[in-house]
N, C-alpha and C positions, 0 to 999 in steps of 0.2 A: 626133338620129336614131340608130337602132340601128346603122347602117352606119358610124358615126364611128370605130369601132375599126379598120376596114379602111383608112379614109382616113389614120389616124394611124400605120399600120403596127404597131398594138398587136395581139397575137395575139387572134383571135376566141375568144369563150367561149361554148360551147354546152352547154345543159343537156339531157341525155338521161335519160328516166325510164321504167323498165319495172317491172312488178309480178310477173313470174313468168319461169320459164325460157324459155318459147317467145319471149317478148319479148326476152330477153337474146340469143337466137340470131339475131334480126333486128338487134339493136343493134350486135353485133360487126362484121358486114360493113359496116354503115352508117358506123361510125367509120372503117373502112379507106377507104371511098369519099370521105368528107368530107376526110380527110387529103390526098387527091389534089388537092383544090381549095384547101384551107387547111392546108399542111404543119405550121404552128405552132399549130394550134387547140388550145384547152384544153377538156377535157370534164369536166363535173361532173354530179351527179345521183344516180340510183339504177340500179344494174345488177348483173348476176351475174358469174360467172367470165369469160365470153367478153368482156364489155365492159371488165372490170377489167384483163384481160390486155393490152388495147389502150390502157390509160392512163386510163380513166375513174376519177375519184375518187368512190366511192359513199358517200352520206351514212349509210346503214344497210343491213343485210342484207335483201334483198328477200323472204326467206322470211317476214318479219314481216307482209307484206300479201298473200301468195299464198293466197287462200281462194276457193273456188268457191261458186256458188249465190246465194240471196238472204238466207235466214235465217242461214246460217253466218257471213257477214261481220258480221251484226248482233250475233252473240254476242261478237265481238271489236271492236265498233264503237268503244268508248272508246279502246282502244289504237291502232287505226288512225287515228282522228281526231287523236289526240295526236301521232302520228308525222308525219302530214301537216301539222299546225300548225307543228311544229318545222322540218320540211323547207321549208315556205313561208318562214319567217323566214330560213332559210339562203339561199334563192334571192333574197330581197329584198336581203340583204346582198351577195350575189355579183353581182347585176345582170347576168345572162347576156345575150348579144346575141340568142339564139334559144332557145326552149323547144320540145323535141320530146317529146311523150308517145307512147310506143310501146305500143299496146294499153291494157289496164287503164283504160278511159275513166272509170269511176266514181271512180278515184283522180286521174286526170290532168286531166280537164276543169275541175273547180273551181279547181285551181291555175292552169291556162292562162287561165281567165277573169280571175282577179285580175291576173296578170302583163300580160295584154293590155289590160285596161281601166284599171288603176291606174298601170302603169309603162310602157305603150306598147311592150312587148316582143312581137315577132312570135312566133306560135305555130303549131305543126304537130301534127296528130294522125296518127301513122303507124300504120296499121291502122284501118280504119273500124270504129266500133262496129256491132254487128249490127242496125242500124236497118232493114235490108231484111228481117229476120226478126221483130223485135218492137220495140215502143216507138218507132215511126217519129217520134212527136212530139219525140223528143230532138234532131232536126235543128235545131229552133228554138233550143234551148239551146246547141247547138254553134256557131250563128252568132255568138254573143256571146263564144265561148271560143277559137275557132281561125280562123286566116287560110286555112289550106289543109289538105286531107286527102289523104294518100297511100293509095290503095287497092291491095290485093294481088290482087284477083280481078276479072275483067271484069264480072261481074254486079252489082257494088256501085255503080258510078258513077252509074247512071241514077236511083237513089233521091234524088240530090242535084240533079236537074235544075232544080227550082224554088227552089233555095237560093242564097244569096249566097256560100256557101263555094266557094272554088276547089278543084277536085278533079283529081288526077293519078293515072291508072292506071299504076303502075310495074311491075306483075307481082310475082311472088314470088321473092325472092333464092334460095330453095332450088332453083328451076328451073335455075339455072346451076351448082349444086354437083354435080348428078348427070347422067351422060350420058343423052341421049335413047335410047330403046329402039332397038337395032340398031347403036349406036355403040361397043359393047364386046362382050366375050365373052358369048355368049347365056346366059340364065338356066339353061337345061338343062345347059350345060357347067359352069356354076358349081355346080350341085347335085351334080355328080359328086364335087366336093371333099368332100361330106358322106357319101360311100359309099352314096349312094342312100337314106339315111335321110330320112324326111319331117321337115323342120324347121319347127316352129310357134313363132312369136314371140308372147309375151303382154306387152302394153304397158299397164299400168294407169294411166298418167298420171304427172305430176310433183308434183301437190299432195297433201298428206297426206290430205285428205278424199277425193280420188279413189281413192287406193290402199286406204284403209280400206273404201270402199264397193264398189269394183270389182275390186281385186286378189284378194280372197277368192273372189268369184264366178268369176273366171277360173281359179283353182286348182281349184275344185270341177268346173268344166267340163272341165278338162284330164284329170281322172281318168276322166270318162265317155268322152272322146275316145280316151284310151289304151286303153280296152277294145276299141274298134273298130279302132284303129291301133296295135298293140303296138310297132311299130318306130319310132314317132314320138319325136322329141326336142323338149322344150319349153324354150324359152329366155325368161327374164324379166329384161330389163334395167331396173334401177332407177336413179334419178338419184343416190341416195346410199345408203350402207350403212345409214343410220338408218331408211330406209324399210322395210327388211325387218321391223323390229319392229312395223310397223303391220299386218302380216298376223296373222291369228288364231293363237294359240300351239298350238291343237289341230289346225291344218291339217297334213296330211301333205304336206310340200313336197319329198319325196324324188325325185319324178319330174321336178322342175323344176330347171334349171340357172340360177343367179342370176349377174348381172354388174352392173357399175355404170358409168354414164356412157357407154355404148356402144350406144345404141338403134339408131342408124343402121347400125352394123356388123352388128348382129343382123338388122335388116330386110333388109340386103343379101344375107344367105345364107339367109333364110327362104323356104320355099315359100309359106306362108300365114301370116296373123296374125289375132289378136284384139286390138283396140285401143280404148282410151278415146277418145271424140271429141275432136278437136283437131288441132294441127299434125302429130302423128305419123301421122295418116291420110293427109295430103298426102305426107309422106315415104315412106310405103308405096307410094303411087301412083307417085311419081317413081322409086322403086327397083324398080318393077314387081312388087310383092308384093301380090296380092289379099288383102283383109281383111274381117272382120266388125267393124263399128263398134258400140260400145256406149256408152250414156251413162245415168247415174243420179245424181240429186242428192237432197238431203233431201226427204222427202215434202211438207213445208210449202212449201219453195221451189218445187217443181214445181207444186203446186196454185196458187200465185200466178202462175207463168210460163205455164202451159198455155193459159189463155184469151187470152193476148196474142200467142201464136205465130201467124204467118201464112205458114208455109213447108210445103212438101210433104216435104222431106227435111232432115236435120240434119247429115249427114256431108259433109265437103268433097268427096270424090270424086263423090257424087251431086249436090251443088249445082253443081259444075263441069260435070258431064255433062248437067245439067238433066233427069235421069231416074234411075230406080232401077238404077244400074249395079252396085252392091255391096250386100249385105244390111246392115241396121242394126236395132238393138234399143234401144228407149227405155224408161226408167223401169221400170214393172212387168214389161215384157217381158224385162228383164235377169235371167234366172234361169240356173243351171247347165244345166238341161235344155234351155232355149231356145237358149242359146249352143251347146250340143253339137249339137242338131238343125240349127241354121242353119249351123254350121261344116261339118258333113258334107255339106250341100247344096252349099256353096261348093266343097268338096273335089271334088265330082263334076262340076264345070263345066269347059268347055273353056278353058284358060288363054289361048289365042291371042286369043279374043274380047276378053278384058280388056286384053291388052297393046296391041292396036290402039287402043282407046279411051284408054288411059293415054298413049300417044304423042301423040295429038291434043291432049289436055289439057296435056301437058308443054310442047309448042311454044307453045300459046296463052299460057302464063304467062311466057314469055321476052320481057318487054316493056321491059326496061331495068334493072330491079332497083335495087339501092342506088346504082349509078353514076348512073342517071337521077335518083334522089332527090337525090343530092349536087349535081348540076348545077342542079336547081331550087332547092335551098337557096341556092346561090351567087347565083342571080338575085334571090332575095328579099333578100339581105343587101347586095348591091353597089348 
């Protein structure tokens, strides 16, 4: 049995696998929480800086597999499949007691299926694939791949109602990282630190393809906004200095202040933001910063995806509110002109209306987080 390591007082070995930075940010706190249950646990797999700082031995750099869309991964399919093949051999040799795939289901689920079926290793998918949004049929495939799914959002669990997969709503770990509205100095007081300048955060994402597609559109929109709001400061936090090279060389970046690895700090002082769809929009909500959410992928990827979508909204704030709380622009709507117009509309709205909604959502996400996940992991292994 998998629990034999515990019976023999041998340190438990857990494989944790992420495919991009947002997963790494979930994996770090999870390692901390698991250590509370298993102080001597060994962590292997794939992770970024947050997980590696906590002792994860990463098999290769996760940047190798961080690609968005449908067509874009196909362009690097041979390399990604080869990496996954070598990684699977590594896991077979290591024989972990538990495999936890964090997001990146297209990479994680085939590995989890092999480990579960062929080696009897217990498997968890931490972050549900977006089966509630598209390709609901994937749940059948998941039944042969994972024993349990940890969901981050309350609306996700119901889609598994007819499935044999055990589902645990643990909430989002980020909900514990930031104070609930009203529990710290008010936003208006914080804005005084910026000498009453309007601070606008531009977050183009962490993947190269996102920055190439959306970072340039944000820069063009910033120029238009600057014409209406001459006093505005634009801050663009990037994950790495290398990402700045992805912005078009003929772009006038003089009105934008760049920084690296500090997106949450930037959102904390920003009045408003323009953000690529993803975890950063949740961070904006938790930091009480209203935002315009944008998303754009390659035209062929979107043409394939669009008929399969079955959601009204795509941004996390709107999905969590179950209504159009904040503006969002999708695919062909993402132009500098549309971003500018939409942003100026957001700028004119009453902030208090948003903050009240943000607070309700924030509290609903505080369902136990990584500590609850770690307790359920212990129950699975003991």
